[in-house]
N, C-alpha and C positions, 0 to 999 in steps of 0.2 A: 159678283156672287150674291145669292139670295141668303135668307136667314139660315142660321145653323141651329140644329136641335140638340146639339151635345153629343158626347161620345158614349157609346154603349159598352159597358163592361159588365157582363152578366154572370161571371163565375163559370158555371158548368164544370166540366172536367178539364181544367186548364193544365197544359202539359208542364208548367213550371211550378205547379203545386199551390199557386196563389188562389184566393177565393175560398180559403178554408172556412167551413161552416155554412157555405152556400150549397143548398141541395142541388145535386146534378140534375139536369134535364133528362128526360127519356132520350134514348139514342135516336138519331135521325131515321134509321131504318125501321125502328119500332113505331115511330110517329108516322112514317110514310105508310106502313101497313095499316095502321089505324085509320089514316085518312082515306085510303082506298076503300076500306070497309064502311066508313061513315058516309062517304059521298056516293058510293056505288059508281065511282068514276076513275078513269085513268088519265083524265085531261089535266094538263098543266097550262096555265095562261102565261105566256111570256110578256112581261111588262117592259116593252121596248118603245119608249115614247119618242115621237117625232112631232115637235110642236107645230111644224108647218102643216100637219094633217089634222090638228085639233079643230073642233068647231070654234068659231070666233068667240063665242061667249065664254069658252074655257081658256083659249089662248091669251085673251086679254086680261085674265085675272092674275093676282099675285100668286106666286108658286103654282103656275099652271100645270106642271108635270104632276105634282102631288094631287092636285084637285082632279085631274083626269084619271090618275091611277085609283084614287079613292072611289070615284064613281064606278069604274070598271070592277073593282074588288067588291064593292057593295052589291053589284048586280050579279056577280058570278060565284061568290064564295061557297055556296052550297052545291055547286056543280063541278068543283075542281078538287084534285088531290094535292096540288101545289101551285105556287106562283114562282116565276123565274124572271126577276129583273136582270137586264143585260147592262153591265157596268158602263160600257162605252156610250150608251144612249143617254147617260146622265153626265158623264165627264165631259162630253162634247159641248154641253150647254153650261158647264161649270155649275152643275146642279146636284152635286154629290149630297148636299144637305136634303134635297127632296127625295133622293134614294133612301137616305137614312130614315126620313119621316115615313116613307112608304112602308119600309120594313117594320118600323115601330108600330105603325097603324095595324098592319096585319097581325102582329103579335099581340096587340091589345084587344082588337075587335074580333079577330078570328084566330084564336090561339091554337086551334087544332089543325090549321093549314100550314104545312112547312113552307119555308122560303129557301129557294136555291139561288145563290148569287152567281150569275153567269159571267165570270171574269176571265176564265181560261188562263189562269196564272201558271207560271212555270219558270223557276230560276234556281240558282244555286245557293246553298248555305244560308248565310245570314239574311240575304234578300228574300228567300223563300219564307223564312220565319216571319219577316215583316208582312209579307203578303197574307200569311195565315192569320196574323193578328188583325190585319185590315178586315178580312172576311168575317172572322168569327167573333172578334171582340169589338172592333169599331162598328161594324154594321149588324152584328148579331145574327148573321145568316145561319140557317140550319145545315146548309151544304154549300159547296163551292165547286165550280168546274175548274179542272187543272189540265195542263199540257204535260204529257209524260216524256217529251222528247229528250229532256236532260237526264232521265233515269230515276231510279228509285230514291236516291238521296235527296233529290229535289222535291219529292212528294212527302218525305218523312215529316217535315214540320207541320203539314196539314194533317197527316194520318195520326199524329200524336193527340189530336183532339178527338178522343174516342167516341164522344157523344155526337159528333158532327159527321156529315157525309162528305166524302171526297169522290167527285165524279170525274173520271178520267176519260179524256178524248180517246176514242178507239177507231171507229169507222164513221167519219163525219159525213154530213149530208150534202156537202158541196161537190160540184163536178170535178174540181181539181184534187179531190181526196185521193184519186188514183195515182197521182204523181209520186207520192211517197208511200201511202198506206198499203198499196198493192205490191210493193217491192218484195221479192223473194229473199228470205233471210236464212234459209237452210231447211233441208228436208222437205222442200215443197211448201213450206209455210209462208204466208204473207206477213208483212210487218204487223198488220192489225191482229192477226192470230197470236203473234208473240205478245202484244200488249194485253190481249184478253187473257192469255195464260198467266202472265205475271200478275195481272189485277186479281184473278181468281185465286191465286196461290200466294206467292211471296209478299205482295203488297197488301194483302187483305188479312194480315195476322190479327188485326183488331176487329174485323167484321164490319168495317165502315166504308167500303168501296163500292162504287157503282161505275158503269161505263156509259159513254155517249155513243150511240149507233144510230145513223140516220135512217128514216123511213124511206128515203129515196133509193136504198139498196137492200131490198127485202131478202135476197139470197144471202148476202153477207150478214144480215141481221140474224137469220136462222143459224148460220155457222157460228156466230158469236154465242148465241143462246146454247148451242150444243157444247161449247167449250166451258162456259161459266156456270152451267146449271141454273139455279134459281136466283142468281144475283140480279138485282133490279137494273133496268136499263133506262136511261133518259133518251127519248126518241124524238128528235126534232125533224122538221121537214114535211109534215102532213098538210100544211096550209099553203102559203104562197109558193113554197118550193115544189109542190105538186106530188108529194109522196102519197101512195095509195093506202088508205086507212085499213081496208080489209087485209091486204097483203102484210102490212106492218103488224097487225094484231096476230094474224095466224102464224107469222114467222117468229115473233118475239115473245109471245105470252108464255107463262109458265103453265104447268099442269093444273094450277088453281085458277087460271084465267086472269092472272094479275102479272106482277113483275115488270110493268111498263109505266113510265111517266111520259105520256105523249104530248109534246109541246106544240102549241100554236100561238103565234104572236099577232102578226098583221091581219090574219084572217078573222080574228076575234076583235082586236082593238079597233080596227078601222072598217068594221062591217057597215058603219054609217059615218059620214062626215058631217052630220047635222046634229041638231039638239037631241035627237033620240039615240045618240051613240051608245049609251050604256044599255038601253033596252035592246038595241041591235046586237051588242056584244053578248048579252045574255042569250038571245036567240041562237047566235052562232055557236056559243059554248054548249048549249043544250043539244043542238043538232050534232055537234062533234061527239059529245058524250054518247048519244044514242047510236050513232054510226059505229062507234067503237064497240059498244056493248052488244050489238047484234052478232059480232064475230068472236066474242069472248066465250071460253069454256066455262061452264057452270057446274062444277062438281056437286052431285047430290040433288040436282034440279031436273 
């Protein structure tokens, strides 16, 4: 294990009432809206480190994941609406401390950029409570991805953090998504339709829910948008997975030309494998932002 940077306990709207006297943060969704407006961007950079793909001068350093992430963040922070570290890419290297340092760095250096912890947690009762504490108190994430397969009670421990975002898997970007998510569950509805309806209604009583819908399925993305109204959607799959940017934006944007957090990881992180990796990442993030913006609705313009 590499060095630890300590545990984050930042107060906020804790569901157990602790942290009294600590001023609550703005809600995740209000921060996300502000980030869209500030950056003029719907791009989210997925911070999914693979040390084997780092340039040698980074891979050989102490805390290489943090150093790589810091360079990417510094190069792209003005071009993005969010960052999304993927938990498994840190745990596999026993580098959870570098994940924590990465989130702390974003919050200190670029406090207007929200952080989504992509951990896809989902479990029952007391275990779900522990996962919520992990995401929101240990790592201080602004939002977390969750798996709804166990039902609403498994999401409740996350939802109780009213100032944080709970991003529910709905229609994922992988090819195998059809195995379960397309199953008919009654009245001609697909399972992902039912998830979208629950997320927009029953589960969203605190107004802190989003959905994951892959760019690789633009028709389904349009269906989900029709079900959930203006609810924000996290949209992976436009980079290495081959999702079409234009179709994703046209299918998923709201009437205000927003409502999407379009995530790219490998296409930005590994735009170059040499010493210019951060510059190349900036170029790739800028190009993605501009491709997205070409297809956005611009009310009043």
